[in-house]
PDB file as gemmi writes it, atoms N, CA and C in Angstrom:
CRYST1    1.000    1.000    1.000  90.00  90.00  90.00 P 1                      
ATOM      1  N   MET A   1      74.096 -78.972  11.238  1.00  0.00           N  
ATOM      2  CA  MET A   1      73.007 -79.943  11.166  1.00  0.00           C  
ATOM      3  C   MET A   1      72.773 -80.441   9.716  1.00  0.00           C  
ATOM      4  N   ILE A   2      72.832 -79.527   8.803  1.00  0.00           N  
ATOM      5  CA  ILE A   2      72.588 -79.805   7.389  1.00  0.00           C  
ATOM      6  C   ILE A   2      73.875 -80.191   6.785  1.00  0.00           C  
ATOM      7  N   ARG A   3      73.918 -81.149   5.910  1.00  0.00           N  
ATOM      8  CA  ARG A   3      75.136 -81.475   5.114  1.00  0.00           C  
ATOM      9  C   ARG A   3      74.684 -80.913   3.767  1.00  0.00           C  
ATOM     10  N   ASP A   4      75.387 -79.920   3.292  1.00  0.00           N  
ATOM     11  CA  ASP A   4      75.055 -79.140   2.084  1.00  0.00           C  
ATOM     12  C   ASP A   4      75.076 -80.080   0.840  1.00  0.00           C  
ATOM     13  N   GLY A   5      73.987 -80.082   0.208  1.00  0.00           N  
ATOM     14  CA  GLY A   5      73.923 -80.896  -1.033  1.00  0.00           C  
ATOM     15  C   GLY A   5      73.601 -82.402  -0.839  1.00  0.00           C  
ATOM     16  N   GLU A   6      73.654 -82.805   0.557  1.00  0.00           N  
ATOM     17  CA  GLU A   6      73.317 -84.208   0.780  1.00  0.00           C  
ATOM     18  C   GLU A   6      72.047 -84.343   1.606  1.00  0.00           C  
ATOM     19  N   THR A   7      71.883 -83.569   2.676  1.00  0.00           N  
ATOM     20  CA  THR A   7      70.668 -83.688   3.553  1.00  0.00           C  
ATOM     21  C   THR A   7      69.880 -82.366   3.451  1.00  0.00           C  
ATOM     22  N   GLY A   8      70.270 -81.495   2.587  1.00  0.00           N  
ATOM     23  CA  GLY A   8      69.686 -80.234   2.445  1.00  0.00           C  
ATOM     24  C   GLY A   8      70.469 -79.223   1.698  1.00  0.00           C  
ATOM     25  N   ILE A   9      70.039 -77.980   1.634  1.00  0.00           N  
ATOM     26  CA  ILE A   9      70.817 -77.002   0.930  1.00  0.00           C  
ATOM     27  C   ILE A   9      71.005 -75.837   1.902  1.00  0.00           C  
ATOM     28  N   LEU A  10      72.325 -75.395   2.019  1.00  0.00           N  
ATOM     29  CA  LEU A  10      72.605 -74.316   2.923  1.00  0.00           C  
ATOM     30  C   LEU A  10      72.650 -72.954   2.193  1.00  0.00           C  
ATOM     31  N   CYS A  11      72.133 -71.974   2.810  1.00  0.00           N  
ATOM     32  CA  CYS A  11      72.225 -70.641   2.191  1.00  0.00           C  
ATOM     33  C   CYS A  11      72.678 -69.668   3.242  1.00  0.00           C  
ATOM     34  N   ALA A  12      73.120 -68.537   2.812  1.00  0.00           N  
ATOM     35  CA  ALA A  12      73.457 -67.409   3.824  1.00  0.00           C  
ATOM     36  C   ALA A  12      72.316 -66.974   4.389  1.00  0.00           C  
ATOM     37  N   ILE A  13      72.460 -66.459   5.701  1.00  0.00           N  
ATOM     38  CA  ILE A  13      71.305 -65.883   6.373  1.00  0.00           C  
ATOM     39  C   ILE A  13      70.787 -64.718   5.608  1.00  0.00           C  
ATOM     40  N   GLY A  14      69.420 -64.750   5.378  1.00  0.00           N  
ATOM     41  CA  GLY A  14      68.817 -63.675   4.716  1.00  0.00           C  
ATOM     42  C   GLY A  14      68.680 -63.935   3.140  1.00  0.00           C  
ATOM     43  N   ASP A  15      69.349 -64.953   2.702  1.00  0.00           N  
ATOM     44  CA  ASP A  15      69.426 -65.169   1.208  1.00  0.00           C  
ATOM     45  C   ASP A  15      67.945 -65.859   0.804  1.00  0.00           C  
ATOM     46  N   ILE A  16      67.031 -65.022   0.785  1.00  0.00           N  
ATOM     47  CA  ILE A  16      65.577 -65.589   0.457  1.00  0.00           C  
ATOM     48  C   ILE A  16      65.704 -66.095  -0.914  1.00  0.00           C  
ATOM     49  N   PRO A  17      66.134 -65.386  -1.984  1.00  0.00           N  
ATOM     50  CA  PRO A  17      66.151 -65.995  -3.291  1.00  0.00           C  
ATOM     51  C   PRO A  17      66.955 -67.366  -3.404  1.00  0.00           C  
ATOM     52  N   GLY A  18      68.053 -67.358  -2.640  1.00  0.00           N  
ATOM     53  CA  GLY A  18      68.781 -68.727  -2.563  1.00  0.00           C  
ATOM     54  C   GLY A  18      67.936 -69.855  -1.953  1.00  0.00           C  
ATOM     55  N   MET A  19      67.233 -69.540  -0.927  1.00  0.00           N  
ATOM     56  CA  MET A  19      66.413 -70.499  -0.252  1.00  0.00           C  
ATOM     57  C   MET A  19      65.283 -70.913  -1.040  1.00  0.00           C  
ATOM     58  N   ALA A  20      64.853 -69.981  -1.802  1.00  0.00           N  
ATOM     59  CA  ALA A  20      63.628 -70.358  -2.796  1.00  0.00           C  
ATOM     60  C   ALA A  20      64.130 -71.203  -3.800  1.00  0.00           C  
ATOM     61  N   ALA A  21      65.318 -70.837  -4.427  1.00  0.00           N  
ATOM     62  CA  ALA A  21      65.958 -71.519  -5.525  1.00  0.00           C  
ATOM     63  C   ALA A  21      66.263 -73.020  -5.048  1.00  0.00           C  
ATOM     64  N   GLY A  22      66.855 -73.133  -3.877  1.00  0.00           N  
ATOM     65  CA  GLY A  22      67.236 -74.393  -3.261  1.00  0.00           C  
ATOM     66  C   GLY A  22      66.075 -75.365  -3.070  1.00  0.00           C  
ATOM     67  N   SER A  23      64.963 -74.727  -2.530  1.00  0.00           N  
ATOM     68  CA  SER A  23      63.674 -75.390  -2.290  1.00  0.00           C  
ATOM     69  C   SER A  23      63.139 -75.974  -3.532  1.00  0.00           C  
ATOM     70  N   LEU A  24      62.996 -75.053  -4.577  1.00  0.00           N  
ATOM     71  CA  LEU A  24      62.540 -75.532  -5.855  1.00  0.00           C  
ATOM     72  C   LEU A  24      63.377 -76.611  -6.504  1.00  0.00           C  
ATOM     73  N   GLU A  25      64.598 -76.387  -6.466  1.00  0.00           N  
ATOM     74  CA  GLU A  25      65.559 -77.529  -6.935  1.00  0.00           C  
ATOM     75  C   GLU A  25      65.242 -78.855  -6.343  1.00  0.00           C  
ATOM     76  N   ILE A  26      65.054 -78.912  -5.104  1.00  0.00           N  
ATOM     77  CA  ILE A  26      64.779 -80.159  -4.379  1.00  0.00           C  
ATOM     78  C   ILE A  26      63.277 -80.695  -4.765  1.00  0.00           C  
ATOM     79  N   LEU A  27      62.372 -79.810  -4.567  1.00  0.00           N  
ATOM     80  CA  LEU A  27      60.985 -80.158  -4.711  1.00  0.00           C  
ATOM     81  C   LEU A  27      60.584 -80.527  -6.167  1.00  0.00           C  
ATOM     82  N   GLN A  28      61.258 -79.975  -7.172  1.00  0.00           N  
ATOM     83  CA  GLN A  28      60.946 -80.236  -8.540  1.00  0.00           C  
ATOM     84  C   GLN A  28      61.447 -81.536  -9.068  1.00  0.00           C  
ATOM     85  N   ASP A  29      62.298 -82.219  -8.298  1.00  0.00           N  
ATOM     86  CA  ASP A  29      62.786 -83.539  -8.784  1.00  0.00           C  
ATOM     87  C   ASP A  29      62.521 -84.517  -7.690  1.00  0.00           C  
ATOM     88  N   LYS A  30      61.520 -85.243  -7.882  1.00  0.00           N  
ATOM     89  CA  LYS A  30      60.957 -86.253  -6.904  1.00  0.00           C  
ATOM     90  C   LYS A  30      62.146 -87.254  -6.515  1.00  0.00           C  
ATOM     91  N   LYS A  31      62.955 -87.689  -7.401  1.00  0.00           N  
ATOM     92  CA  LYS A  31      64.017 -88.664  -6.986  1.00  0.00           C  
ATOM     93  C   LYS A  31      64.958 -88.019  -6.184  1.00  0.00           C  
ATOM     94  N   HIS A  32      65.379 -86.877  -6.493  1.00  0.00           N  
ATOM     95  CA  HIS A  32      66.305 -85.999  -5.741  1.00  0.00           C  
ATOM     96  C   HIS A  32      65.809 -85.701  -4.309  1.00  0.00           C  
ATOM     97  N   TRP A  33      64.558 -85.414  -4.202  1.00  0.00           N  
ATOM     98  CA  TRP A  33      63.792 -85.129  -2.978  1.00  0.00           C  
ATOM     99  C   TRP A  33      63.733 -86.364  -2.191  1.00  0.00           C  
ATOM    100  N   ALA A  34      63.395 -87.521  -2.719  1.00  0.00           N  
ATOM    101  CA  ALA A  34      63.373 -88.701  -2.005  1.00  0.00           C  
ATOM    102  C   ALA A  34      64.732 -89.169  -1.426  1.00  0.00           C  
ATOM    103  N   GLU A  35      65.712 -89.026  -2.258  1.00  0.00           N  
ATOM    104  CA  GLU A  35      67.136 -89.427  -1.843  1.00  0.00           C  
ATOM    105  C   GLU A  35      67.433 -88.504  -0.705  1.00  0.00           C  
ATOM    106  N   MET A  36      67.455 -87.213  -0.808  1.00  0.00           N  
ATOM    107  CA  MET A  36      67.797 -86.270   0.213  1.00  0.00           C  
ATOM    108  C   MET A  36      67.022 -86.542   1.488  1.00  0.00           C  
ATOM    109  N   SER A  37      65.744 -86.707   1.326  1.00  0.00           N  
ATOM    110  CA  SER A  37      64.906 -87.001   2.595  1.00  0.00           C  
ATOM    111  C   SER A  37      65.334 -88.259   3.280  1.00  0.00           C  
ATOM    112  N   LYS A  38      65.636 -89.355   2.490  1.00  0.00           N  
ATOM    113  CA  LYS A  38      66.141 -90.491   3.185  1.00  0.00           C  
ATOM    114  C   LYS A  38      67.409 -90.347   3.819  1.00  0.00           C  
ATOM    115  N   LEU A  39      68.417 -89.615   3.223  1.00  0.00           N  
ATOM    116  CA  LEU A  39      69.643 -89.364   3.792  1.00  0.00           C  
ATOM    117  C   LEU A  39      69.576 -88.581   5.087  1.00  0.00           C  
ATOM    118  N   ALA A  40      68.704 -87.521   4.997  1.00  0.00           N  
ATOM    119  CA  ALA A  40      68.539 -86.663   6.029  1.00  0.00           C  
ATOM    120  C   ALA A  40      67.920 -87.434   7.330  1.00  0.00           C  
ATOM    121  N   ALA A  41      67.008 -88.301   7.044  1.00  0.00           N  
ATOM    122  CA  ALA A  41      66.344 -89.109   8.155  1.00  0.00           C  
ATOM    123  C   ALA A  41      67.394 -90.002   8.764  1.00  0.00           C  
ATOM    124  N   GLU A  42      68.153 -90.713   7.924  1.00  0.00           N  
ATOM    125  CA  GLU A  42      69.183 -91.653   8.414  1.00  0.00           C  
ATOM    126  C   GLU A  42      70.201 -90.887   9.196  1.00  0.00           C  
ATOM    127  N   ASP A  43      70.637 -89.683   8.681  1.00  0.00           N  
ATOM    128  CA  ASP A  43      71.697 -88.805   9.326  1.00  0.00           C  
ATOM    129  C   ASP A  43      71.212 -88.488  10.674  1.00  0.00           C  
ATOM    130  N   ALA A  44      69.987 -87.990  10.811  1.00  0.00           N  
ATOM    131  CA  ALA A  44      69.335 -87.498  11.961  1.00  0.00           C  
ATOM    132  C   ALA A  44      69.295 -88.607  13.064  1.00  0.00           C  
ATOM    133  N   ARG A  45      68.783 -89.819  12.552  1.00  0.00           N  
ATOM    134  CA  ARG A  45      68.728 -91.003  13.561  1.00  0.00           C  
ATOM    135  C   ARG A  45      70.153 -91.335  14.079  1.00  0.00           C  
ATOM    136  N   GLU A  46      71.175 -91.266  13.137  1.00  0.00           N  
ATOM    137  CA  GLU A  46      72.453 -91.673  13.567  1.00  0.00           C  
ATOM    138  C   GLU A  46      73.184 -90.595  14.532  1.00  0.00           C  
ATOM    139  N   ARG A  47      73.115 -89.389  14.089  1.00  0.00           N  
ATOM    140  CA  ARG A  47      73.855 -88.360  14.887  1.00  0.00           C  
ATOM    141  C   ARG A  47      73.085 -87.891  16.108  1.00  0.00           C  
ATOM    142  N   PHE A  48      71.729 -88.004  16.045  1.00  0.00           N  
ATOM    143  CA  PHE A  48      70.976 -87.543  17.162  1.00  0.00           C  
ATOM    144  C   PHE A  48      70.213 -88.590  17.975  1.00  0.00           C  
ATOM    145  N   SER A  49      70.727 -89.822  17.859  1.00  0.00           N  
ATOM    146  CA  SER A  49      70.031 -90.907  18.603  1.00  0.00           C  
ATOM    147  C   SER A  49      70.096 -90.559  20.152  1.00  0.00           C  
ATOM    148  N   ARG A  50      69.354 -91.209  20.878  1.00  0.00           N  
ATOM    149  CA  ARG A  50      69.396 -91.147  22.392  1.00  0.00           C  
ATOM    150  C   ARG A  50      70.722 -91.458  22.825  1.00  0.00           C  
ATOM    151  N   ASP A  51      71.361 -92.639  22.447  1.00  0.00           N  
ATOM    152  CA  ASP A  51      72.656 -92.902  22.917  1.00  0.00           C  
ATOM    153  C   ASP A  51      73.715 -91.954  22.585  1.00  0.00           C  
ATOM    154  N   ALA A  52      73.690 -91.456  21.353  1.00  0.00           N  
ATOM    155  CA  ALA A  52      74.722 -90.538  20.849  1.00  0.00           C  
ATOM    156  C   ALA A  52      74.588 -89.186  21.744  1.00  0.00           C  
ATOM    157  N   ILE A  53      73.320 -88.680  21.944  1.00  0.00           N  
ATOM    158  CA  ILE A  53      73.088 -87.460  22.599  1.00  0.00           C  
ATOM    159  C   ILE A  53      73.443 -87.491  24.019  1.00  0.00           C  
ATOM    160  N   VAL A  54      73.038 -88.692  24.673  1.00  0.00           N  
ATOM    161  CA  VAL A  54      73.239 -88.740  26.125  1.00  0.00           C  
ATOM    162  C   VAL A  54      74.758 -88.875  26.401  1.00  0.00           C  
ATOM    163  N   THR A  55      75.516 -89.587  25.559  1.00  0.00           N  
ATOM    164  CA  THR A  55      76.989 -89.597  25.684  1.00  0.00           C  
ATOM    165  C   THR A  55      77.544 -88.162  25.519  1.00  0.00           C  
ATOM    166  N   LYS A  56      77.158 -87.394  24.558  1.00  0.00           N  
ATOM    167  CA  LYS A  56      77.686 -86.060  24.403  1.00  0.00           C  
ATOM    168  C   LYS A  56      77.287 -85.132  25.615  1.00  0.00           C  
ATOM    169  N   TYR A  57      75.991 -85.220  26.147  1.00  0.00           N  
ATOM    170  CA  TYR A  57      75.643 -84.557  27.403  1.00  0.00           C  
ATOM    171  C   TYR A  57      76.560 -84.914  28.513  1.00  0.00           C  
ATOM    172  N   GLU A  58      76.695 -86.236  28.789  1.00  0.00           N  
ATOM    173  CA  GLU A  58      77.558 -86.646  29.850  1.00  0.00           C  
ATOM    174  C   GLU A  58      78.922 -86.109  29.705  1.00  0.00           C  
ATOM    175  N   SER A  59      79.489 -86.054  28.565  1.00  0.00           N  
ATOM    176  CA  SER A  59      80.883 -85.580  28.406  1.00  0.00           C  
ATOM    177  C   SER A  59      80.845 -84.099  28.646  1.00  0.00           C  
ATOM    178  N   LEU A  60      79.928 -83.324  28.145  1.00  0.00           N  
ATOM    179  CA  LEU A  60      79.772 -81.917  28.426  1.00  0.00           C  
ATOM    180  C   LEU A  60      79.715 -81.649  29.943  1.00  0.00           C  
ATOM    181  N   TYR A  61      78.778 -82.376  30.645  1.00  0.00           N  
ATOM    182  CA  TYR A  61      78.659 -82.243  32.110  1.00  0.00           C  
ATOM    183  C   TYR A  61      79.925 -82.537  32.893  1.00  0.00           C  
ATOM    184  N   GLN A  62      80.731 -83.510  32.408  1.00  0.00           N  
ATOM    185  CA  GLN A  62      81.848 -83.869  33.115  1.00  0.00           C  
ATOM    186  C   GLN A  62      82.960 -82.742  32.873  1.00  0.00           C  
ATOM    187  N   ARG A  63      82.976 -82.080  31.733  1.00  0.00           N  
ATOM    188  CA  ARG A  63      83.965 -81.062  31.481  1.00  0.00           C  
ATOM    189  C   ARG A  63      83.497 -79.725  32.092  1.00  0.00           C  
ATOM    190  N   SER A  64      82.239 -79.541  32.305  1.00  0.00           N  
ATOM    191  CA  SER A  64      81.692 -78.218  32.731  1.00  0.00           C  
ATOM    192  C   SER A  64      81.493 -78.130  34.300  1.00  0.00           C  
ATOM    193  N   LEU A  65      81.138 -79.239  34.847  1.00  0.00           N  
ATOM    194  CA  LEU A  65      80.702 -79.115  36.313  1.00  0.00           C  
ATOM    195  C   LEU A  65      81.943 -79.368  37.188  1.00  0.00           C  
ATOM    196  N   PRO A  66      82.085 -78.644  38.287  1.00  0.00           N  
ATOM    197  CA  PRO A  66      83.171 -78.835  39.148  1.00  0.00           C  
ATOM    198  C   PRO A  66      83.109 -80.112  39.837  1.00  0.00           C  
ATOM    199  N   ILE A  67      84.169 -80.785  40.060  1.00  0.00           N  
ATOM    200  CA  ILE A  67      84.264 -82.025  40.727  1.00  0.00           C  
ATOM    201  C   ILE A  67      84.207 -81.759  42.246  1.00  0.00           C  
ATOM    202  N   PRO A  68      83.277 -82.341  42.957  1.00  0.00           N  
ATOM    203  CA  PRO A  68      83.200 -82.003  44.395  1.00  0.00           C  
ATOM    204  C   PRO A  68      84.383 -82.720  45.156  1.00  0.00           C  
ATOM    205  N   THR A  69      84.952 -81.923  46.074  1.00  0.00           N  
ATOM    206  CA  THR A  69      86.046 -82.500  46.894  1.00  0.00           C  
ATOM    207  C   THR A  69      85.626 -82.640  48.291  1.00  0.00           C  
ATOM    208  N   SER A  70      85.884 -83.723  48.889  1.00  0.00           N  
ATOM    209  CA  SER A  70      85.520 -83.963  50.293  1.00  0.00           C  
ATOM    210  C   SER A  70      86.721 -83.902  51.293  1.00  0.00           C  
TER     211      SER A  70                                                      
END                                                                             
C-alpha cells in the first residue's frame, strides 16, 4: 500500500523507534509532508478507484469460482 519514501515510510513490524523517527521526519518538514500527502492521495485514488477495484474483484471471482456446467 505504501510506497516507501514516496507516499509514506515503511518500517519493520514492531520498530517503534523507526516509526517515531519516520513520523518526525515527515511532520517536521511541511513541504515534505505536503508533497508526500499529495502523492499518497493521488496514488490511492488511482490504485483504489472504484473502477480499478471492481475490475480486480471481477478477475478474482472469475479465477476463484467454479464455472457452472449444464
